[in-house]
C-alpha positions in Angstrom: 259.0 68.8 118.8 255.5 67.8 119.6 254.9 64.0 119.5 252.4 63.1 116.8 249.4 60.9 117.4 249.0 57.6 115.6 246.4 59.1 113.2 248.7 62.0 112.4 251.5 59.6 111.6 249.2 57.4 109.5 248.1 60.4 107.5 251.7 61.4 106.8 252.6 57.9 105.8 249.7 57.6 103.5 250.4 61.1 102.0 254.0 60.1 101.3 252.7 56.8 99.7 250.3 58.7 97.4 252.9 61.2 96.4 255.3 58.4 95.6 252.6 56.5 93.6 250.9 59.4 91.8 253.1 62.5 92.2 250.4 64.2 94.2 247.9 63.7 97.0 244.3 65.0 97.2 241.6 64.8 99.8 239.6 62.3 97.6 242.7 60.0 97.3 243.2 60.0 101.0 239.6 59.4 101.8 239.6 56.4 99.4 242.9 55.0 100.8 241.8 55.4 104.4 238.2 54.5 103.8 236.8 57.6 105.5 234.8 60.6 104.5 236.5 63.5 102.7 235.4 65.9 105.4 237.4 63.9 107.9 240.5 64.1 105.7 240.1 67.9 105.2 240.0 68.4 109.0 243.1 66.3 109.5 245.0 68.0 106.7 244.1 71.4 108.2 245.5 70.3 111.5 248.7 68.9 109.9 249.1 72.2 108.0 248.8 74.1 111.3 251.5 71.9 112.7 253.8 72.5 109.7 253.7 69.1 108.2 251.6 69.8 105.1 251.1 72.6 102.6 247.9 72.8 100.7 248.0 73.9 97.1 244.7 75.2 95.7 243.3 73.0 93.0 246.3 70.7 93.3 245.9 68.9 96.6 248.6 69.0 99.2 252.3 68.2 99.7 254.4 67.4 102.6 256.8 70.0 104.0 260.4 69.0 104.7 259.3 68.3 108.3 256.4 66.1 107.0 258.7 64.2 104.6 261.1 63.4 107.4 258.3 61.9 109.6 256.7 60.1 106.6 260.0 58.5 105.7 260.6 57.5 109.4 257.2 55.8 109.7 257.6 54.1 106.3 261.1 52.8 107.4 259.7 51.5 110.7 256.9 49.8 108.7 259.4 48.1 106.4 261.7 47.0 109.2 258.8 45.5 111.2 257.4 43.8 108.1 260.8 42.2 107.3 261.2 41.1 110.9 257.8 39.4 111.1 258.4 37.7 107.7 261.6 36.2 109.2 259.3 34.8 112.0 257.1 33.3 109.2 254.0 35.2 110.3 251.2 35.0 107.7 251.0 38.1 105.5 247.5 39.1 106.6 248.6 39.1 110.2 251.8 41.0 109.5 249.9 43.8 107.8 247.5 44.1 110.8 250.2 43.8 113.4 252.6 46.3 111.8 250.0 49.0 111.6 249.6 48.8 115.4 253.3 48.3 116.3 255.0 50.9 114.0 253.9 53.8 116.1 255.3 52.5 119.4 258.9 51.6 118.6 261.8 53.7 119.7 264.6 54.4 117.2 266.9 52.2 119.3 264.5 49.2 118.9 264.2 49.8 115.1 268.0 49.8 114.7 268.2 46.6 116.8 265.6 44.9 114.6 267.4 46.1 111.5 270.6 44.5 112.7 268.8 41.3 113.6 267.1 40.9 110.2 270.4 41.6 108.3 
């Protein structure tokens, strides 16, 4: 399976968040959440659709495929584990949010499991 770029992973994570919050995801929602132009979102959604992570539904937005949901959950899990780990280190919340966004894309599954054991 092709390794996804950080922006691809971020999009999948945000799409999963929107679907969990609202039950759907649309270009306008993504643009607002990521603070970018709708045209940029459309371009990325088309790319993710070509890669098999997203299906567009006319007039309804888009949904994650099974493949997309797996990646979205994996990124969200890494995010949660890192957040909890940094909280244990008493890092301020604002710093945690910034650091986690950068770190979550670079951890191996082995490291995530080790951090999980450590925080439990």
